[in-house]
PyMOL Python script that loads the backbone (N, CA, C, O; Angstrom):
from pymol import cmd

cmd.read_pdbstr("""\
ATOM      1  N   MET A   1      20.030  -7.104  -5.732  1.00  0.00           N
ATOM      2  CA  MET A   1      19.089  -7.146  -4.624  1.00  0.00           C
ATOM      3  C   MET A   1      17.795  -7.806  -5.113  1.00  0.00           C
ATOM      4  O   MET A   1      17.280  -7.480  -6.183  1.00  0.00           O
ATOM      5  N   ASP A   2      17.295  -8.716  -4.325  1.00  0.00           N
ATOM      6  CA  ASP A   2      16.017  -9.346  -4.647  1.00  0.00           C
ATOM      7  C   ASP A   2      14.876  -8.395  -4.373  1.00  0.00           C
ATOM      8  O   ASP A   2      14.900  -7.633  -3.406  1.00  0.00           O
ATOM      9  N   ARG A   3      13.885  -8.445  -5.226  1.00  0.00           N
ATOM     10  CA  ARG A   3      12.670  -7.646  -5.051  1.00  0.00           C
ATOM     11  C   ARG A   3      11.511  -8.604  -4.878  1.00  0.00           C
ATOM     12  O   ARG A   3      11.475  -9.677  -5.480  1.00  0.00           O
ATOM     13  N   ILE A   4      10.565  -8.201  -4.046  1.00  0.00           N
ATOM     14  CA  ILE A   4       9.340  -8.962  -3.906  1.00  0.00           C
ATOM     15  C   ILE A   4       8.168  -8.026  -4.180  1.00  0.00           C
ATOM     16  O   ILE A   4       8.330  -6.811  -4.285  1.00  0.00           O
ATOM     17  N   ALA A   5       6.995  -8.617  -4.293  1.00  0.00           N
ATOM     18  CA  ALA A   5       5.781  -7.827  -4.479  1.00  0.00           C
ATOM     19  C   ALA A   5       4.706  -8.362  -3.547  1.00  0.00           C
ATOM     20  O   ALA A   5       4.708  -9.535  -3.172  1.00  0.00           O
ATOM     21  N   ALA A   6       3.797  -7.480  -3.186  1.00  0.00           N
ATOM     22  CA  ALA A   6       2.649  -7.865  -2.369  1.00  0.00           C
ATOM     23  C   ALA A   6       1.465  -7.005  -2.757  1.00  0.00           C
ATOM     24  O   ALA A   6       1.613  -5.819  -3.051  1.00  0.00           O
ATOM     25  N   ARG A   7       0.278  -7.619  -2.757  1.00  0.00           N
ATOM     26  CA  ARG A   7      -0.956  -6.865  -2.948  1.00  0.00           C
ATOM     27  C   ARG A   7      -1.647  -6.824  -1.592  1.00  0.00           C
ATOM     28  O   ARG A   7      -1.534  -7.753  -0.792  1.00  0.00           O
ATOM     29  N   ALA A   8      -2.362  -5.734  -1.348  1.00  0.00           N
ATOM     30  CA  ALA A   8      -3.034  -5.569  -0.059  1.00  0.00           C
ATOM     31  C   ALA A   8      -4.423  -4.968  -0.250  1.00  0.00           C
ATOM     32  O   ALA A   8      -4.664  -4.180  -1.165  1.00  0.00           O
ATOM     33  N   ARG A   9      -5.321  -5.361   0.636  1.00  0.00           N
ATOM     34  CA  ARG A   9      -6.676  -4.782   0.699  1.00  0.00           C
ATOM     35  C   ARG A   9      -6.882  -4.309   2.127  1.00  0.00           C
ATOM     36  O   ARG A   9      -6.772  -5.086   3.075  1.00  0.00           O
ATOM     37  N   ILE A  10      -7.182  -3.022   2.270  1.00  0.00           N
ATOM     38  CA  ILE A  10      -7.322  -2.397   3.580  1.00  0.00           C
ATOM     39  C   ILE A  10      -8.777  -1.981   3.744  1.00  0.00           C
ATOM     40  O   ILE A  10      -9.343  -1.324   2.870  1.00  0.00           O
ATOM     41  N   THR A  11      -9.383  -2.364   4.868  1.00  0.00           N
ATOM     42  CA  THR A  11     -10.776  -2.015   5.121  1.00  0.00           C
ATOM     43  C   THR A  11     -10.905  -1.247   6.428  1.00  0.00           C
ATOM     44  O   THR A  11     -10.002  -1.239   7.264  1.00  0.00           O
ATOM     45  N   GLY A  12     -12.043  -0.611   6.572  1.00  0.00           N
ATOM     46  CA  GLY A  12     -12.337   0.227   7.726  1.00  0.00           C
ATOM     47  C   GLY A  12     -12.729   1.606   7.223  1.00  0.00           C
ATOM     48  O   GLY A  12     -13.260   1.748   6.122  1.00  0.00           O
ATOM     49  N   HIS A  13     -12.466   2.612   8.030  1.00  0.00           N
ATOM     50  CA  HIS A  13     -12.703   4.000   7.615  1.00  0.00           C
ATOM     51  C   HIS A  13     -11.412   4.479   6.967  1.00  0.00           C
ATOM     52  O   HIS A  13     -10.580   5.123   7.605  1.00  0.00           O
ATOM     53  N   VAL A  14     -11.257   4.146   5.662  1.00  0.00           N
ATOM     54  CA  VAL A  14     -10.001   4.407   4.968  1.00  0.00           C
ATOM     55  C   VAL A  14     -10.166   5.258   3.705  1.00  0.00           C
ATOM     56  O   VAL A  14      -9.186   5.533   3.013  1.00  0.00           O
ATOM     57  N   GLN A  15     -11.381   5.669   3.407  1.00  0.00           N
ATOM     58  CA  GLN A  15     -11.592   6.583   2.286  1.00  0.00           C
ATOM     59  C   GLN A  15     -12.038   7.934   2.837  1.00  0.00           C
ATOM     60  O   GLN A  15     -12.778   8.009   3.819  1.00  0.00           O
ATOM     61  N   GLY A  16     -11.576   8.992   2.190  1.00  0.00           N
ATOM     62  CA  GLY A  16     -11.917  10.342   2.635  1.00  0.00           C
ATOM     63  C   GLY A  16     -11.101  10.819   3.817  1.00  0.00           C
ATOM     64  O   GLY A  16     -11.447  11.815   4.452  1.00  0.00           O
ATOM     65  N   VAL A  17     -10.007  10.110   4.121  1.00  0.00           N
ATOM     66  CA  VAL A  17      -9.156  10.471   5.258  1.00  0.00           C
ATOM     67  C   VAL A  17      -7.687  10.600   4.855  1.00  0.00           C
ATOM     68  O   VAL A  17      -6.803  10.557   5.710  1.00  0.00           O
ATOM     69  N   ALA A  18      -7.426  10.757   3.556  1.00  0.00           N
ATOM     70  CA  ALA A  18      -6.073  10.902   2.997  1.00  0.00           C
ATOM     71  C   ALA A  18      -5.240   9.626   3.120  1.00  0.00           C
ATOM     72  O   ALA A  18      -4.012   9.682   3.178  1.00  0.00           O
ATOM     73  N   TYR A  19      -5.910   8.489   3.159  1.00  0.00           N
ATOM     74  CA  TYR A  19      -5.188   7.217   3.289  1.00  0.00           C
ATOM     75  C   TYR A  19      -4.304   6.946   2.072  1.00  0.00           C
ATOM     76  O   TYR A  19      -3.172   6.486   2.225  1.00  0.00           O
ATOM     77  N   ARG A  20      -4.799   7.222   0.878  1.00  0.00           N
ATOM     78  CA  ARG A  20      -3.989   6.984  -0.322  1.00  0.00           C
ATOM     79  C   ARG A  20      -2.751   7.873  -0.340  1.00  0.00           C
ATOM     80  O   ARG A  20      -1.658   7.399  -0.649  1.00  0.00           O
ATOM     81  N   ALA A  21      -2.903   9.143  -0.016  1.00  0.00           N
ATOM     82  CA  ALA A  21      -1.759  10.059   0.000  1.00  0.00           C
ATOM     83  C   ALA A  21      -0.749   9.641   1.068  1.00  0.00           C
ATOM     84  O   ALA A  21       0.460   9.699   0.840  1.00  0.00           O
ATOM     85  N   TRP A  22      -1.239   9.225   2.214  1.00  0.00           N
ATOM     86  CA  TRP A  22      -0.359   8.743   3.281  1.00  0.00           C
ATOM     87  C   TRP A  22       0.405   7.502   2.814  1.00  0.00           C
ATOM     88  O   TRP A  22       1.610   7.388   3.037  1.00  0.00           O
ATOM     89  N   THR A  23      -0.303   6.576   2.166  1.00  0.00           N
ATOM     90  CA  THR A  23       0.331   5.347   1.684  1.00  0.00           C
ATOM     91  C   THR A  23       1.408   5.675   0.648  1.00  0.00           C
ATOM     92  O   THR A  23       2.507   5.123   0.690  1.00  0.00           O
ATOM     93  N   ARG A  24       1.081   6.578  -0.282  1.00  0.00           N
ATOM     94  CA  ARG A  24       2.070   6.976  -1.285  1.00  0.00           C
ATOM     95  C   ARG A  24       3.318   7.544  -0.619  1.00  0.00           C
ATOM     96  O   ARG A  24       4.435   7.185  -0.992  1.00  0.00           O
ATOM     97  N   GLY A  25       3.143   8.417   0.353  1.00  0.00           N
ATOM     98  CA  GLY A  25       4.281   9.018   1.046  1.00  0.00           C
ATOM     99  C   GLY A  25       5.131   7.996   1.771  1.00  0.00           C
ATOM    100  O   GLY A  25       6.359   8.039   1.689  1.00  0.00           O
ATOM    101  N   ARG A  26       4.500   7.085   2.474  1.00  0.00           N
ATOM    102  CA  ARG A  26       5.240   6.047   3.210  1.00  0.00           C
ATOM    103  C   ARG A  26       5.944   5.099   2.246  1.00  0.00           C
ATOM    104  O   ARG A  26       7.101   4.737   2.461  1.00  0.00           O
ATOM    105  N   ALA A  27       5.241   4.691   1.172  1.00  0.00           N
ATOM    106  CA  ALA A  27       5.845   3.770   0.199  1.00  0.00           C
ATOM    107  C   ALA A  27       7.059   4.406  -0.463  1.00  0.00           C
ATOM    108  O   ALA A  27       8.094   3.758  -0.615  1.00  0.00           O
ATOM    109  N   ARG A  28       6.939   5.659  -0.855  1.00  0.00           N
ATOM    110  CA  ARG A  28       8.070   6.334  -1.485  1.00  0.00           C
ATOM    111  C   ARG A  28       9.235   6.470  -0.514  1.00  0.00           C
ATOM    112  O   ARG A  28      10.389   6.295  -0.903  1.00  0.00           O
ATOM    113  N   ALA A  29       8.942   6.783   0.755  1.00  0.00           N
ATOM    114  CA  ALA A  29       9.998   6.911   1.761  1.00  0.00           C
ATOM    115  C   ALA A  29      10.739   5.587   1.955  1.00  0.00           C
ATOM    116  O   ALA A  29      11.926   5.579   2.281  1.00  0.00           O
ATOM    117  N   LEU A  30      10.042   4.475   1.757  1.00  0.00           N
ATOM    118  CA  LEU A  30      10.651   3.148   1.896  1.00  0.00           C
ATOM    119  C   LEU A  30      11.286   2.661   0.592  1.00  0.00           C
ATOM    120  O   LEU A  30      11.843   1.565   0.547  1.00  0.00           O
ATOM    121  N   GLY A  31      11.204   3.467  -0.462  1.00  0.00           N
ATOM    122  CA  GLY A  31      11.803   3.096  -1.729  1.00  0.00           C
ATOM    123  C   GLY A  31      10.999   2.089  -2.536  1.00  0.00           C
ATOM    124  O   GLY A  31      11.548   1.394  -3.390  1.00  0.00           O
ATOM    125  N   LEU A  32       9.697   2.006  -2.268  1.00  0.00           N
ATOM    126  CA  LEU A  32       8.843   1.051  -2.962  1.00  0.00           C
ATOM    127  C   LEU A  32       8.243   1.643  -4.223  1.00  0.00           C
ATOM    128  O   LEU A  32       8.125   2.862  -4.351  1.00  0.00           O
ATOM    129  N   THR A  33       7.867   0.788  -5.145  1.00  0.00           N
ATOM    130  CA  THR A  33       7.123   1.186  -6.328  1.00  0.00           C
ATOM    131  C   THR A  33       5.785   0.467  -6.316  1.00  0.00           C
ATOM    132  O   THR A  33       5.605  -0.515  -5.595  1.00  0.00           O
ATOM    133  N   GLY A  34       4.834   0.967  -7.126  1.00  0.00           N
ATOM    134  CA  GLY A  34       3.527   0.338  -7.209  1.00  0.00           C
ATOM    135  C   GLY A  34       2.423   1.366  -7.255  1.00  0.00           C
ATOM    136  O   GLY A  34       2.586   2.443  -7.830  1.00  0.00           O
ATOM    137  N   TRP A  35       1.290   1.031  -6.642  1.00  0.00           N
ATOM    138  CA  TRP A  35       0.121   1.911  -6.714  1.00  0.00           C
ATOM    139  C   TRP A  35      -0.804   1.676  -5.519  1.00  0.00           C
ATOM    140  O   TRP A  35      -0.706   0.676  -4.807  1.00  0.00           O
ATOM    141  N   VAL A  36      -1.711   2.649  -5.332  1.00  0.00           N
ATOM    142  CA  VAL A  36      -2.768   2.555  -4.327  1.00  0.00           C
ATOM    143  C   VAL A  36      -4.022   3.184  -4.924  1.00  0.00           C
ATOM    144  O   VAL A  36      -3.939   4.175  -5.650  1.00  0.00           O
ATOM    145  N   LYS A  37      -5.189   2.604  -4.616  1.00  0.00           N
ATOM    146  CA  LYS A  37      -6.433   3.143  -5.151  1.00  0.00           C
ATOM    147  C   LYS A  37      -7.602   2.857  -4.223  1.00  0.00           C
ATOM    148  O   LYS A  37      -7.582   1.906  -3.442  1.00  0.00           O
ATOM    149  N   ASN A  38      -8.637   3.717  -4.327  1.00  0.00           N
ATOM    150  CA  ASN A  38      -9.913   3.474  -3.655  1.00  0.00           C
ATOM    151  C   ASN A  38     -10.719   2.485  -4.485  1.00  0.00           C
ATOM    152  O   ASN A  38     -10.620   2.473  -5.712  1.00  0.00           O
ATOM    153  N   CYS A  39     -11.513   1.658  -3.821  1.00  0.00           N
ATOM    154  CA  CYS A  39     -12.397   0.717  -4.508  1.00  0.00           C
ATOM    155  C   CYS A  39     -13.849   1.055  -4.182  1.00  0.00           C
ATOM    156  O   CYS A  39     -14.147   1.663  -3.154  1.00  0.00           O
ATOM    157  N   ASP A  40     -14.729   0.653  -5.066  1.00  0.00           N
ATOM    158  CA  ASP A  40     -16.157   0.954  -4.912  1.00  0.00           C
ATOM    159  C   ASP A  40     -16.749   0.377  -3.630  1.00  0.00           C
ATOM    160  O   ASP A  40     -17.748   0.897  -3.133  1.00  0.00           O
ATOM    161  N   ASP A  41     -16.163  -0.678  -3.087  1.00  0.00           N
ATOM    162  CA  ASP A  41     -16.700  -1.296  -1.865  1.00  0.00           C
ATOM    163  C   ASP A  41     -16.254  -0.588  -0.591  1.00  0.00           C
ATOM    164  O   ASP A  41     -16.554  -1.052   0.510  1.00  0.00           O
ATOM    165  N   GLY A  42     -15.535   0.539  -0.727  1.00  0.00           N
ATOM    166  CA  GLY A  42     -15.080   1.305   0.429  1.00  0.00           C
ATOM    167  C   GLY A  42     -13.696   0.931   0.921  1.00  0.00           C
ATOM    168  O   GLY A  42     -13.169   1.569   1.832  1.00  0.00           O
ATOM    169  N   SER A  43     -13.105  -0.088   0.335  1.00  0.00           N
ATOM    170  CA  SER A  43     -11.757  -0.496   0.727  1.00  0.00           C
ATOM    171  C   SER A  43     -10.714   0.277  -0.071  1.00  0.00           C
ATOM    172  O   SER A  43     -11.039   0.992  -1.019  1.00  0.00           O
ATOM    173  N   VAL A  44      -9.480   0.123   0.323  1.00  0.00           N
ATOM    174  CA  VAL A  44      -8.336   0.648  -0.417  1.00  0.00           C
ATOM    175  C   VAL A  44      -7.490  -0.557  -0.799  1.00  0.00           C
ATOM    176  O   VAL A  44      -7.274  -1.459   0.010  1.00  0.00           O
ATOM    177  N   ARG A  45      -7.015  -0.563  -2.039  1.00  0.00           N
ATOM    178  CA  ARG A  45      -6.143  -1.650  -2.495  1.00  0.00           C
ATOM    179  C   ARG A  45      -4.815  -1.066  -2.926  1.00  0.00           C
ATOM    180  O   ARG A  45      -4.727   0.071  -3.389  1.00  0.00           O
ATOM    181  N   ALA A  46      -3.780  -1.883  -2.758  1.00  0.00           N
ATOM    182  CA  ALA A  46      -2.442  -1.398  -3.087  1.00  0.00           C
ATOM    183  C   ALA A  46      -1.575  -2.544  -3.588  1.00  0.00           C
ATOM    184  O   ALA A  46      -1.808  -3.714  -3.285  1.00  0.00           O
ATOM    185  N   TRP A  47      -0.574  -2.169  -4.360  1.00  0.00           N
ATOM    186  CA  TRP A  47       0.441  -3.082  -4.877  1.00  0.00           C
ATOM    187  C   TRP A  47       1.790  -2.489  -4.528  1.00  0.00           C
ATOM    188  O   TRP A  47       2.062  -1.332  -4.848  1.00  0.00           O
ATOM    189  N   PHE A  48       2.630  -3.264  -3.879  1.00  0.00           N
ATOM    190  CA  PHE A  48       3.955  -2.803  -3.459  1.00  0.00           C
ATOM    191  C   PHE A  48       5.028  -3.697  -4.054  1.00  0.00           C
ATOM    192  O   PHE A  48       4.888  -4.920  -4.062  1.00  0.00           O
ATOM    193  N   GLU A  49       6.099  -3.092  -4.552  1.00  0.00           N
ATOM    194  CA  GLU A  49       7.272  -3.839  -5.010  1.00  0.00           C
ATOM    195  C   GLU A  49       8.517  -3.195  -4.447  1.00  0.00           C
ATOM    196  O   GLU A  49       8.625  -1.971  -4.382  1.00  0.00           O
ATOM    197  N   GLY A  50       9.465  -4.039  -4.036  1.00  0.00           N
ATOM    198  CA  GLY A  50      10.725  -3.513  -3.548  1.00  0.00           C
ATOM    199  C   GLY A  50      11.470  -4.503  -2.696  1.00  0.00           C
ATOM    200  O   GLY A  50      11.215  -5.707  -2.736  1.00  0.00           O
ATOM    201  N   ASP A  51      12.389  -3.979  -1.929  1.00  0.00           N
ATOM    202  CA  ASP A  51      13.187  -4.762  -1.007  1.00  0.00           C
ATOM    203  C   ASP A  51      12.265  -5.510  -0.040  1.00  0.00           C
ATOM    204  O   ASP A  51      11.312  -4.916   0.465  1.00  0.00           O
ATOM    205  N   PRO A  52      12.519  -6.796   0.233  1.00  0.00           N
ATOM    206  CA  PRO A  52      11.631  -7.560   1.114  1.00  0.00           C
ATOM    207  C   PRO A  52      11.376  -6.903   2.473  1.00  0.00           C
ATOM    208  O   PRO A  52      10.241  -6.905   2.950  1.00  0.00           O
ATOM    209  N   GLU A  53      12.400  -6.348   3.095  1.00  0.00           N
ATOM    210  CA  GLU A  53      12.210  -5.706   4.401  1.00  0.00           C
ATOM    211  C   GLU A  53      11.335  -4.467   4.291  1.00  0.00           C
ATOM    212  O   GLU A  53      10.524  -4.202   5.178  1.00  0.00           O
ATOM    213  N   ALA A  54      11.489  -3.707   3.212  1.00  0.00           N
ATOM    214  CA  ALA A  54      10.680  -2.501   3.022  1.00  0.00           C
ATOM    215  C   ALA A  54       9.219  -2.865   2.765  1.00  0.00           C
ATOM    216  O   ALA A  54       8.315  -2.209   3.284  1.00  0.00           O
ATOM    217  N   VAL A  55       8.985  -3.902   1.971  1.00  0.00           N
ATOM    218  CA  VAL A  55       7.604  -4.328   1.708  1.00  0.00           C
ATOM    219  C   VAL A  55       6.957  -4.783   3.011  1.00  0.00           C
ATOM    220  O   VAL A  55       5.815  -4.418   3.290  1.00  0.00           O
ATOM    221  N   GLN A  56       7.666  -5.571   3.807  1.00  0.00           N
ATOM    222  CA  GLN A  56       7.097  -6.038   5.076  1.00  0.00           C
ATOM    223  C   GLN A  56       6.826  -4.869   6.030  1.00  0.00           C
ATOM    224  O   GLN A  56       5.816  -4.860   6.733  1.00  0.00           O
ATOM    225  N   ALA A  57       7.726  -3.890   6.049  1.00  0.00           N
ATOM    226  CA  ALA A  57       7.508  -2.707   6.888  1.00  0.00           C
ATOM    227  C   ALA A  57       6.255  -1.966   6.452  1.00  0.00           C
ATOM    228  O   ALA A  57       5.462  -1.534   7.289  1.00  0.00           O
ATOM    229  N   MET A  58       6.073  -1.818   5.135  1.00  0.00           N
ATOM    230  CA  MET A  58       4.892  -1.118   4.617  1.00  0.00           C
ATOM    231  C   MET A  58       3.627  -1.868   4.989  1.00  0.00           C
ATOM    232  O   MET A  58       2.653  -1.254   5.424  1.00  0.00           O
ATOM    233  N   LEU A  59       3.623  -3.179   4.826  1.00  0.00           N
ATOM    234  CA  LEU A  59       2.432  -3.967   5.170  1.00  0.00           C
ATOM    235  C   LEU A  59       2.076  -3.793   6.648  1.00  0.00           C
ATOM    236  O   LEU A  59       0.896  -3.743   6.994  1.00  0.00           O
ATOM    237  N   SER A  60       3.067  -3.703   7.511  1.00  0.00           N
ATOM    238  CA  SER A  60       2.801  -3.472   8.934  1.00  0.00           C
ATOM    239  C   SER A  60       2.245  -2.078   9.183  1.00  0.00           C
ATOM    240  O   SER A  60       1.336  -1.902   9.994  1.00  0.00           O
ATOM    241  N   GLU A  61       2.794  -1.084   8.480  1.00  0.00           N
ATOM    242  CA  GLU A  61       2.353   0.296   8.676  1.00  0.00           C
ATOM    243  C   GLU A  61       0.941   0.551   8.165  1.00  0.00           C
ATOM    244  O   GLU A  61       0.289   1.500   8.601  1.00  0.00           O
ATOM    245  N   LEU A  62       0.460  -0.286   7.243  1.00  0.00           N
ATOM    246  CA  LEU A  62      -0.900  -0.101   6.727  1.00  0.00           C
ATOM    247  C   LEU A  62      -1.944  -0.128   7.845  1.00  0.00           C
ATOM    248  O   LEU A  62      -3.009   0.473   7.706  1.00  0.00           O
ATOM    249  N   TRP A  63      -1.656  -0.806   8.932  1.00  0.00           N
ATOM    250  CA  TRP A  63      -2.589  -0.870  10.062  1.00  0.00           C
ATOM    251  C   TRP A  63      -2.739   0.485  10.755  1.00  0.00           C
ATOM    252  O   TRP A  63      -3.740   0.725  11.431  1.00  0.00           O
ATOM    253  N   THR A  64      -1.759   1.366  10.594  1.00  0.00           N
ATOM    254  CA  THR A  64      -1.785   2.672  11.259  1.00  0.00           C
ATOM    255  C   THR A  64      -2.516   3.706  10.416  1.00  0.00           C
ATOM    256  O   THR A  64      -3.520   4.269  10.852  1.00  0.00           O
ATOM    257  N   GLY A  65      -2.017   3.957   9.212  1.00  0.00           N
ATOM    258  CA  GLY A  65      -2.625   4.955   8.342  1.00  0.00           C
ATOM    259  C   GLY A  65      -2.517   6.353   8.925  1.00  0.00           C
ATOM    260  O   GLY A  65      -1.899   6.553   9.971  1.00  0.00           O
ATOM    261  N   PRO A  66      -3.125   7.323   8.240  1.00  0.00           N
ATOM    262  CA  PRO A  66      -3.117   8.700   8.744  1.00  0.00           C
ATOM    263  C   PRO A  66      -4.015   8.817   9.976  1.00  0.00           C
ATOM    264  O   PRO A  66      -4.768   7.895  10.288  1.00  0.00           O
ATOM    265  N   GLY A  67      -3.935   9.941  10.669  1.00  0.00           N
ATOM    266  CA  GLY A  67      -4.634  10.127  11.939  1.00  0.00           C
ATOM    267  C   GLY A  67      -6.127   9.869  11.936  1.00  0.00           C
ATOM    268  O   GLY A  67      -6.649   9.334  12.914  1.00  0.00           O
ATOM    269  N   ALA A  68      -6.834  10.228  10.876  1.00  0.00           N
ATOM    270  CA  ALA A  68      -8.290  10.077  10.844  1.00  0.00           C
ATOM    271  C   ALA A  68      -8.744   8.686  10.417  1.00  0.00           C
ATOM    272  O   ALA A  68      -9.934   8.381  10.488  1.00  0.00           O
ATOM    273  N   ALA A  69      -7.827   7.844   9.977  1.00  0.00           N
ATOM    274  CA  ALA A  69      -8.195   6.498   9.516  1.00  0.00           C
ATOM    275  C   ALA A  69      -8.482   5.573  10.695  1.00  0.00           C
ATOM    276  O   ALA A  69      -7.888   5.693  11.767  1.00  0.00           O
ATOM    277  N   VAL A  70      -9.405   4.652  10.466  1.00  0.00           N
ATOM    278  CA  VAL A  70      -9.670   3.565  11.415  1.00  0.00           C
ATOM    279  C   VAL A  70      -9.605   2.276  10.608  1.00  0.00           C
ATOM    280  O   VAL A  70     -10.569   1.907   9.937  1.00  0.00           O
ATOM    281  N   VAL A  71      -8.480   1.600  10.672  1.00  0.00           N
ATOM    282  CA  VAL A  71      -8.266   0.384   9.900  1.00  0.00           C
ATOM    283  C   VAL A  71      -8.801  -0.805  10.692  1.00  0.00           C
ATOM    284  O   VAL A  71      -8.419  -1.019  11.843  1.00  0.00           O
ATOM    285  N   THR A  72      -9.687  -1.574  10.068  1.00  0.00           N
ATOM    286  CA  THR A  72     -10.233  -2.754  10.743  1.00  0.00           C
ATOM    287  C   THR A  72      -9.609  -4.053  10.250  1.00  0.00           C
ATOM    288  O   THR A  72      -9.636  -5.059  10.958  1.00  0.00           O
ATOM    289  N   ASP A  73      -9.040  -4.043   9.030  1.00  0.00           N
ATOM    290  CA  ASP A  73      -8.419  -5.263   8.522  1.00  0.00           C
ATOM    291  C   ASP A  73      -7.448  -4.926   7.397  1.00  0.00           C
ATOM    292  O   ASP A  73      -7.682  -4.010   6.609  1.00  0.00           O
ATOM    293  N   VAL A  74      -6.361  -5.679   7.338  1.00  0.00           N
ATOM    294  CA  VAL A  74      -5.401  -5.606   6.241  1.00  0.00           C
ATOM    295  C   VAL A  74      -5.166  -7.035   5.781  1.00  0.00           C
ATOM    296  O   VAL A  74      -4.653  -7.865   6.533  1.00  0.00           O
ATOM    297  N   ARG A  75      -5.542  -7.312   4.555  1.00  0.00           N
ATOM    298  CA  ARG A  75      -5.299  -8.627   3.955  1.00  0.00           C
ATOM    299  C   ARG A  75      -4.226  -8.451   2.902  1.00  0.00           C
ATOM    300  O   ARG A  75      -4.332  -7.570   2.049  1.00  0.00           O
ATOM    301  N   SER A  76      -3.208  -9.269   2.950  1.00  0.00           N
ATOM    302  CA  SER A  76      -2.149  -9.155   1.954  1.00  0.00           C
ATOM    303  C   SER A  76      -1.690 -10.533   1.521  1.00  0.00           C
ATOM    304  O   SER A  76      -1.853 -11.526   2.230  1.00  0.00           O
ATOM    305  N   GLU A  77      -1.111 -10.557   0.334  1.00  0.00           N
ATOM    306  CA  GLU A  77      -0.519 -11.796  -0.168  1.00  0.00           C
ATOM    307  C   GLU A  77       0.648 -11.452  -1.070  1.00  0.00           C
ATOM    308  O   GLU A  77       0.657 -10.417  -1.737  1.00  0.00           O
ATOM    309  N   GLU A  78       1.627 -12.335  -1.078  1.00  0.00           N
ATOM    310  CA  GLU A  78       2.767 -12.137  -1.954  1.00  0.00           C
ATOM    311  C   GLU A  78       2.367 -12.381  -3.393  1.00  0.00           C
ATOM    312  O   GLU A  78       1.433 -13.130  -3.678  1.00  0.00           O
ATOM    313  N   ALA A  79       3.087 -11.737  -4.293  1.00  0.00           N
ATOM    314  CA  ALA A  79       2.834 -11.877  -5.722  1.00  0.00           C
ATOM    315  C   ALA A  79       4.177 -11.790  -6.448  1.00  0.00           C
ATOM    316  O   ALA A  79       5.185 -11.392  -5.864  1.00  0.00           O
ATOM    317  N   ALA A  80       4.178 -12.160  -7.698  1.00  0.00           N
ATOM    318  CA  ALA A  80       5.393 -12.045  -8.505  1.00  0.00           C
ATOM    319  C   ALA A  80       5.595 -10.581  -8.901  1.00  0.00           C
ATOM    320  O   ALA A  80       4.670  -9.948  -9.409  1.00  0.00           O
ATOM    321  N   PRO A  81       6.779 -10.045  -8.679  1.00  0.00           N
ATOM    322  CA  PRO A  81       7.034  -8.654  -9.078  1.00  0.00           C
ATOM    323  C   PRO A  81       6.803  -8.462 -10.577  1.00  0.00           C
ATOM    324  O   PRO A  81       7.152  -9.316 -11.391  1.00  0.00           O
ATOM    325  N   GLN A  82       6.207  -7.321 -10.919  1.00  0.00           N
ATOM    326  CA  GLN A  82       5.980  -7.013 -12.327  1.00  0.00           C
ATOM    327  C   GLN A  82       7.162  -6.271 -12.930  1.00  0.00           C
ATOM    328  O   GLN A  82       7.447  -6.403 -14.120  1.00  0.00           O
ATOM    329  N   GLY A  83       7.850  -5.487 -12.098  1.00  0.00           N
ATOM    330  CA  GLY A  83       9.087  -4.851 -12.515  1.00  0.00           C
ATOM    331  C   GLY A  83       8.983  -3.635 -13.420  1.00  0.00           C
ATOM    332  O   GLY A  83      10.013  -3.074 -13.795  1.00  0.00           O
ATOM    333  N   HIS A  84       7.794  -3.210 -13.783  1.00  0.00           N
ATOM    334  CA  HIS A  84       7.690  -2.071 -14.702  1.00  0.00           C
ATOM    335  C   HIS A  84       7.324  -0.754 -14.015  1.00  0.00           C
ATOM    336  O   HIS A  84       7.240   0.277 -14.683  1.00  0.00           O
ATOM    337  N   PHE A  85       7.110  -0.765 -12.724  1.00  0.00           N
ATOM    338  CA  PHE A  85       6.770   0.474 -12.018  1.00  0.00           C
ATOM    339  C   PHE A  85       8.033   1.295 -11.789  1.00  0.00           C
ATOM    340  O   PHE A  85       9.079   0.748 -11.443  1.00  0.00           O
ATOM    341  N   ARG A  86       7.936   2.599 -11.981  1.00  0.00           N
ATOM    342  CA  ARG A  86       9.073   3.497 -11.781  1.00  0.00           C
ATOM    343  C   ARG A  86       8.989   4.244 -10.453  1.00  0.00           C
ATOM    344  O   ARG A  86      10.006   4.668  -9.904  1.00  0.00           O
ATOM    345  N   THR A  87       7.770   4.401  -9.941  1.00  0.00           N
ATOM    346  CA  THR A  87       7.552   5.126  -8.697  1.00  0.00           C
ATOM    347  C   THR A  87       6.305   4.533  -8.032  1.00  0.00           C
ATOM    348  O   THR A  87       5.796   3.502  -8.473  1.00  0.00           O
ATOM    349  N   PHE A  88       5.822   5.175  -6.989  1.00  0.00           N
ATOM    350  CA  PHE A  88       4.591   4.730  -6.328  1.00  0.00           C
ATOM    351  C   PHE A  88       3.546   5.813  -6.539  1.00  0.00           C
ATOM    352  O   PHE A  88       3.774   6.976  -6.207  1.00  0.00           O
ATOM    353  N   GLU A  89       2.399   5.433  -7.091  1.00  0.00           N
ATOM    354  CA  GLU A  89       1.387   6.408  -7.483  1.00  0.00           C
ATOM    355  C   GLU A  89      -0.006   6.074  -6.951  1.00  0.00           C
ATOM    356  O   GLU A  89      -0.315   4.921  -6.649  1.00  0.00           O
ATOM    357  N   ILE A  90      -0.833   7.107  -6.847  1.00  0.00           N
ATOM    358  CA  ILE A  90      -2.253   6.956  -6.601  1.00  0.00           C
ATOM    359  C   ILE A  90      -2.911   6.763  -7.964  1.00  0.00           C
ATOM    360  O   ILE A  90      -2.751   7.598  -8.854  1.00  0.00           O
ATOM    361  N   THR A  91      -3.656   5.659  -8.135  1.00  0.00           N
ATOM    362  CA  THR A  91      -4.236   5.383  -9.449  1.00  0.00           C
ATOM    363  C   THR A  91      -5.747   5.529  -9.485  1.00  0.00           C
ATOM    364  O   THR A  91      -6.319   5.530 -10.575  1.00  0.00           O
ATOM    365  N   GLY A  92      -6.409   5.649  -8.375  1.00  0.00           N
ATOM    366  CA  GLY A  92      -7.854   5.759  -8.416  1.00  0.00           C
ATOM    367  C   GLY A  92      -8.431   6.142  -7.093  1.00  0.00           C
ATOM    368  O   GLY A  92      -9.648   6.276  -6.966  1.00  0.00           O
TER     369      GLY A  92
END
""", "prot")
cmd.dss("prot")
cmd.show_as("cartoon", "prot")
cmd.util.cbc("prot")
cmd.orient("prot")
């Protein structure tokens, strides 16, 4: 099975609303590996690796987030898979 990777930057009201935990749960449910973290500028960044359909589904779901989130933008780009992730984790 081919694997792809994508990095994403999510902006809006996405910190302090369990966005990272929600992302981890959704990514794991889709069988993805990678990470999600808060950034000093108030955004959330993430790296996803896995089946192309699962990665695309995750990128679409980032616009929703948990109930208290208000997502104003999701920027993503494809990247070369790194292949060393074993699970999906919150890193910061």
